[in-house]
N, C-alpha and C positions, 0 to 999 in steps of 0.2 A: 343333513348327516343323522343316519340311525345308529347310534350305540351298539358294540356289540351285547350279546346276551349271555351272561354270566350264570356259566350250569349252578343248579342249586345245592348242589354238596358243596363248592367251591364257597358259596356262604355261609352255607351250616357247620364246617370248618374255622372258619374266619369269624365266627360269632361263637365259636365254641374256646376258640383260641382265646379273644377278650374277654370273655367269661372266668377262663382260666387264671388269665394273669389279673385281673381282678381280686378273685379272690385270696391268692399268693399276695400283692400288696396289704390286703383285710384280710388275714387271718381270721378263721371265728374263733375267737380267744374264749377261752373260760376262766381265768384271771381278770383281774384290773388291768386293763391297758392303761399304762402312765407313759408311753412316749412322747415325748417332748415336754413332760410336765417335772419330772426328777432327773439331776443332772448326770453325765457320762460317769461310768468308773473310776476315782483318783481317790489314791493314795498311796503313802508310803511306812510300809509297816515293817513287821518282822513275823518270819512263817515258824510253824514247830519246828523245824529244824535248827533254826537259829540265822537264817539267814533271811537277807533284806529283800524285798520285794516290794513293789509295783504294780499298779492296776495292767502295765504295760505283760508284765507276767505272763498272765492269764488271756493276751491279746490271742483271739484264733480260737476261743472255750466258751462257751454260753456259760456264765457265770451266775450262781446262785450264793447268794452271799443273807446273811443270818446273825443275828447278833445274841450273843448267849454267855452263861461261863459255866464251867466246870460243876459247879457245888450247887448248881440248877435243882432245886428238888422233882421236879415233873417237866413242864414245858419244854426243855431244850434237850432233855434225854428223848423225849419224846417224838419232837420235830427231826430229830435226824436219824432214828427209826424209821419216819416217814419217809425220808430221801432217801434213803437207804434201799426201801421200796421199791422207790423210784427208778432210780439207778440200775435196781437191776431187772427191772421190766422195760429198761431201756435197753438193755442186752450190750451191745459192741458200740450202739451210737453214745454211752454214756462215757465213753472216752473222750467225748467232745465236749464233755462236763466238768465243772467242778465245783466243789458245795466249797465257799469260804467261810469257815465259821471264828466270827468276828472276838474277841473277848471282851466284854464290859467290867472284869474283876483282873483289871494286869497284877494285880497285889500275890494274888495267890495264884494264877493262871501263869504261872513261870513256861517257859519254853517246853521243858521235857512232862510236866504236867498237862501242856495243850494235846502234847504229841500223843501220849499214853491216850488221853481221855477222844480226840477226835480218830486216831486209829482202830479202836476197840468198835466204831460203826461203820466206817469203807474207807481203805484208802483214795476214796477221789475225794473224802473233805481232806481241808487244809486250815490247822488252825492258823487264827492269827493275833499277833498283840503289838503295842509300842506303847508310847508313855500315853500317861491319864490324856491330857491337850490332844494328841494326835486321835485318838480316840473316840474323845470328846468332838473333835472334828469331822471325823468321818457320820459318827451317828446322827450330828446336825446337818447336815450334807443332805443325807437321805432322809429329815425328820424324824429319826426313833430318837427313843428315849431311855435312860437309865438313869438307875438313883440306888446310890449302896444305902441300906437302911441302917437305926443302928445296934449297933452289937446285942447279943443277949448277955446280962449280965454275968450269968452263972458260966458259960464257955467264950466270950468273946466272939463265936460265930455268927454271921449276918447273911444276911440275901441282898440281892440284888434285883430291884425292882427294873423291869426292861419289857418294852415292848417288843411284841411276838411276831411281826411282819417278812416276809421272805420276800430279797429284791433280786429281779432277774435280769440280768443285763446279756444283750445279742454277744456274736463273736468281736465285734466292734467296739465293745464297751459300753454300748448305749443302752439308758434304761428302757426296757421295755415292757415287764410284768410286775405287779407284784399280788402277792399273794397272801391275806388278811388270814386273822385265826379262822378256823372251819372249812378253809381250802380242801378238797380230799385229794388223795394220792392219786387218783385218773384225774381230776383238772390239771393237777400239775405235772405230771406223765403227759397229758391230751398238749398244753402248752411247751413243757420242752422239747415234744418230738417236733413240731411244727418248727421252734428255732433251730435245732439242731439240724434241719434239712432245709433250711433257709439257706441260701447261697450269702457267699461274704459278701 
């Protein structure tokens, strides 16, 4: 029995479809791929409007999580400026992204202080606070570090040493990417664009 000959164009089309599916399943990430290495997004905190929120509140959005504090002298404001720039570059796609700024200084970062701070950078940035225990638990969940330093004798002001990685979760709340210090805006934009365009 002779098998029917399959036209070459059909074979090429089939191969192209397989290759496209493979590319979609394994994108060419420019950030660190942490899929399967960090837990899903999970928390119970308060947002910068004073309302209780959980990870489920942001279900359906690509979430960018960052630990910082409003009195941070350099890295926090610089990071938020970079993220604002990325959101601007995403255009309408930025509506599907939420940046969560989790304070590591809940004593000074009250709800009104947080709201004023994050709003100054971008309306799509949400400030989150909670009890010391809840914040420490969330930081530990994602292997983040923060420590309050000794207050200055003259003023009582203090700094909080903290890690500065950016955690990125897909629409289902799964940890997907890690932007370590030194990651560029273009790299973050590139990977967020892929995540936003992926089907849920």
